[in-house]
C-alpha positions as CSV (number, residue, x, y, z in Angstrom):
1,M,-6.9,-0.4,-6.3
2,E,-9.9,0.6,-4.9
3,P,-12.1,3.3,-6.8
4,R,-12.8,5.6,-4.2
5,A,-9.5,6.6,-4.0
6,R,-9.8,8.2,-6.9
7,A,-9.4,11.9,-7.1
8,S,-8.4,15.2,-9.6
9,M,-6.1,17.7,-9.4
10,Q,-9.1,20.1,-7.6
11,G,-10.4,17.0,-5.3
12,M,-6.7,17.7,-3.6
13,Q,-6.9,21.3,-3.0
14,Q,-10.0,21.0,-0.9
15,A,-9.5,21.6,3.2
16,D,-8.6,19.4,5.4
17,G,-11.8,18.8,7.2
18,A,-12.5,16.0,4.3
19,A,-11.1,13.3,6.8
20,R,-12.6,12.1,10.3
21,P,-10.1,12.2,12.7
22,P,-10.4,8.1,13.9
23,K,-8.0,9.0,17.5
24,A,-7.9,11.1,20.2
25,Q,-6.7,14.4,19.3
26,G,-2.8,15.1,19.3
27,Q,-2.1,11.4,19.0
28,Q,0.4,10.6,15.8
29,H,-0.5,8.8,13.2
30,V,2.5,7.2,11.5
31,F,2.3,5.9,7.6
32,K,5.0,4.8,5.6
33,V,5.1,6.7,1.7
34,V,7.2,4.6,-0.8
35,L,8.4,7.3,-4.1
36,L,8.4,4.7,-7.3
37,G,9.3,5.0,-10.9
38,S,12.4,5.4,-13.3
39,S,15.3,7.1,-12.5
40,S,15.6,10.6,-12.9
41,V,11.3,11.8,-12.9
42,G,12.7,13.6,-10.1
43,K,11.4,11.6,-6.8
44,T,14.2,13.3,-4.9
45,S,13.6,16.5,-5.4
46,L,9.7,16.2,-5.1
47,A,10.7,15.2,-1.5
48,L,13.2,17.4,-0.6
49,R,10.8,20.1,-1.4
50,Y,7.8,18.7,0.4
51,V,10.1,18.2,3.7
52,K,12.3,21.0,3.3
53,N,11.1,22.9,1.0
54,D,14.5,23.0,-1.1
55,F,15.3,21.7,-4.8
56,K,18.8,21.5,-6.0
57,S,20.1,19.1,-8.8
58,V,20.9,15.8,-6.9
59,L,22.8,12.3,-7.9
60,P,20.6,9.5,-8.7
61,T,19.3,7.3,-5.3
62,V,21.6,4.4,-4.5
63,G,19.4,2.0,-3.0
64,C,17.0,4.2,-0.8
65,A,16.9,7.7,1.0
66,F,14.2,8.0,3.8
67,F,12.6,11.3,5.1
68,T,10.4,12.0,7.4
69,K,7.4,15.0,7.9
70,V,4.6,15.7,10.5
71,V,1.6,17.3,9.3
72,D,-1.6,18.3,11.0
73,V,-4.7,17.0,9.6
74,S,-8.3,17.7,11.0
75,T,-5.7,18.6,14.3
76,V,-4.7,15.5,14.0
77,P,-0.6,15.1,13.5
78,V,0.2,12.6,10.6
79,K,3.8,11.7,10.0
80,L,5.0,10.4,6.9
81,E,8.1,8.3,6.5
82,I,9.1,8.7,3.0
83,W,11.4,6.0,1.3
84,D,12.6,7.6,-2.2
85,T,13.6,4.3,-4.0
86,A,16.2,4.3,-6.7
87,G,15.1,4.7,-10.3
88,Q,17.9,2.7,-12.1
89,E,16.7,-0.5,-13.6
90,K,19.4,-2.5,-12.1
91,Y,17.6,-1.0,-8.5
92,H,14.5,-2.4,-9.6
93,S,14.2,-5.8,-7.9
94,V,15.6,-4.3,-4.7
95,C,12.9,-1.4,-4.4
96,H,10.5,-4.5,-3.9
97,L,11.7,-4.7,-0.1
98,Y,10.7,-1.5,0.6
99,F,7.6,-2.7,-0.5
100,R,6.7,-3.8,2.7
101,G,4.7,-1.9,5.6
102,A,3.5,1.1,2.6
103,H,0.6,2.4,3.5
104,A,1.4,4.2,0.2
105,A,3.0,5.0,-2.7
106,L,3.6,8.0,-5.1
107,L,4.1,6.7,-8.7
108,V,6.6,9.6,-10.5
109,Y,6.6,9.9,-13.8
110,D,8.3,12.6,-16.3
111,I,6.1,14.8,-18.3
112,A,8.9,15.0,-21.3
113,C,9.3,11.2,-20.8
114,R,6.9,9.3,-22.1
115,D,8.9,5.8,-21.2
116,S,9.0,7.1,-17.8
117,F,4.6,6.9,-17.8
118,H,5.6,3.4,-19.1
119,Q,7.7,2.5,-16.0
120,A,5.0,3.8,-13.9
121,Q,3.0,1.7,-15.4
122,R,4.8,-1.2,-14.8
123,W,5.7,0.2,-11.2
124,L,1.8,-0.3,-10.8
125,E,1.9,-3.4,-11.6
126,D,4.0,-4.6,-9.4
127,L,2.1,-3.1,-6.7
128,E,-0.8,-4.7,-7.4
129,K,1.1,-8.5,-7.4
130,E,2.5,-7.1,-3.7
131,F,-1.0,-5.5,-2.3
132,R,-4.4,-6.8,-2.6
133,P,-7.1,-4.2,-3.7
134,G,-7.5,-1.1,-1.6
135,E,-4.9,-2.1,0.8
136,V,-2.4,0.9,-0.1
137,V,-3.3,4.3,-1.0
138,V,-1.7,5.4,-4.9
139,A,-0.8,8.8,-6.4
140,L,0.1,9.0,-9.9
141,V,2.3,11.9,-10.3
142,G,3.7,13.3,-13.6
143,N,6.8,15.6,-12.9
144,K,8.3,18.6,-14.6
145,T,5.5,20.4,-15.7
146,D,8.0,23.6,-15.8
147,L,9.2,21.3,-18.9
148,S,5.7,21.5,-20.4
149,L,7.3,23.3,-23.8
150,Q,9.2,19.2,-24.4
151,R,5.8,17.4,-23.1
152,E,5.2,14.0,-24.2
153,V,2.6,12.8,-22.1
154,A,-0.8,14.6,-21.8
155,A,-2.5,15.6,-18.4
156,Q,-5.4,13.6,-19.8
157,E,-3.2,10.6,-20.6
158,G,-2.4,10.7,-16.5
159,Q,-6.1,11.3,-15.2
160,A,-7.3,8.4,-17.6
161,L,-4.9,6.0,-16.3
162,A,-5.6,7.3,-12.7
163,D,-9.7,6.9,-13.4
164,N,-9.5,3.2,-14.6
165,K,-7.2,2.0,-12.0
166,G,-8.5,4.2,-8.9
167,L,-5.9,6.5,-8.0
168,L,-5.0,9.6,-6.8
169,F,-3.9,12.1,-9.7
170,S,-1.5,15.2,-10.3
171,E,0.9,17.1,-12.0
172,S,3.4,19.0,-10.8
173,S,6.8,21.0,-10.3
174,A,9.3,20.2,-7.6
175,K,11.3,22.8,-9.6
176,L,8.8,25.5,-9.0
177,N,6.8,24.1,-5.7
178,Q,3.7,23.4,-8.3
179,Q,1.3,21.1,-6.6
180,V,3.9,19.9,-4.3
181,A,2.4,19.7,-0.9
182,E,-1.4,19.2,-2.4
183,I,-0.6,15.8,-3.7
184,F,1.3,14.8,-0.1
185,N,-1.2,16.2,1.9
186,A,-3.9,14.4,0.0
187,V,-2.5,11.4,0.0
188,A,-1.8,11.8,4.5
189,R,-5.9,12.5,4.1
190,E,-6.6,9.5,2.4
191,L,-4.5,7.5,4.5
192,L,-6.1,9.4,7.8
193,Q,-9.7,8.5,5.9
194,R,-9.2,4.8,5.7
195,A,-7.6,4.3,9.4
196,S,-10.9,6.4,10.2
197,D,-12.8,3.7,8.3
198,R,-11.5,1.1,9.6
199,E,-12.1,1.7,13.2
200,V,-15.0,2.4,12.6
201,Q,-16.1,-1.0,11.4
202,T,-13.7,-2.8,13.8
203,H,-16.1,-0.4,16.9
204,Q,-19.2,-1.5,15.2
205,G,-18.2,-4.9,15.2
206,Q,-17.0,-5.0,18.7
207,Q,-20.0,-3.8,19.7
208,A,-22.2,-6.3,18.0
209,G,-20.2,-8.8,19.6
210,V,-21.4,-7.3,22.8
211,V,-24.9,-7.5,21.9
212,L,-24.6,-11.3,20.8
213,N,-23.3,-12.1,23.7
214,E,-25.7,-10.1,26.1
215,R,-28.6,-12.3,23.5
216,S,-26.7,-15.2,24.5
217,G,-26.5,-15.0,27.7
218,R,-30.2,-14.3,28.5
219,Q,-31.1,-17.4,26.2
220,A,-29.1,-19.5,28.0
221,G,-30.6,-18.1,31.9
222,C,-33.9,-18.3,30.6
223,C,-33.7,-22.0,28.9
224,A,-31.8,-23.2,32.5
225,H,-35.2,-23.7,34.7
C-alpha cells in the first residue's frame, strides 16, 4: 500500500483544510468504502455510529449491509457509500465480490481478540492481491477500546503494522463514540486528496500535450517551404 497514506491518530484529528478541492465547490464526490474484518469486531456498530450516531446490539451481518453518508471536506461534499461485509468465515470468498470498484477499505479488529487482528492482516493480504499499490485507501481500526481491561492487542502493534504497510490507523469505540467519525473523515480526506492529485496530473498532462502539438505544428509550417 502507498506509504503516503500513513497517518497516526493525531494526524486524523487535523482540520479538513488539509485536502485541496479537486472540483468546483458544490460538486459531490462519491466513494465506495468497504468494511472488512472477522465476525463480532463491531463493523456494523461502527457504521451505525458514524451514519446515524446510534449504537445497539446487532445480529451478525449476512452477506452485506449498505449505508451512505455525505460529509463536507474543505467545503466539498463527499458521499461515502459504506459496504458492511459479513465476518463469518463461510462468507469470506463472497465478500471479495464487494471489493469491486472500492476506493477505500477499513480493516477492523477487536483489541480484546488477537485472532481478529490476525484476520485483519489476512484481509490486507487479500486487498494487496486485488489492487495495485496505492489504488485504494486502507485504514486499520482497532475497535472496542471500551474493553481495554481485556486488551490482547497493544496499540503499538496496530500502529507498527500500519506504519509498515502505509495505512491509516486508529483505535475506536463504537459503543462510547470514540474516534469513529475521525477515522471515516480521515479516509474521506485522503480520498479527496488523491482525487485532487490525479486531476492535477491529468491537467498537467493535457497542457504538456497542447504545448507539444503547438511546437509540432510550428515546425511543420517552417519546413513546408
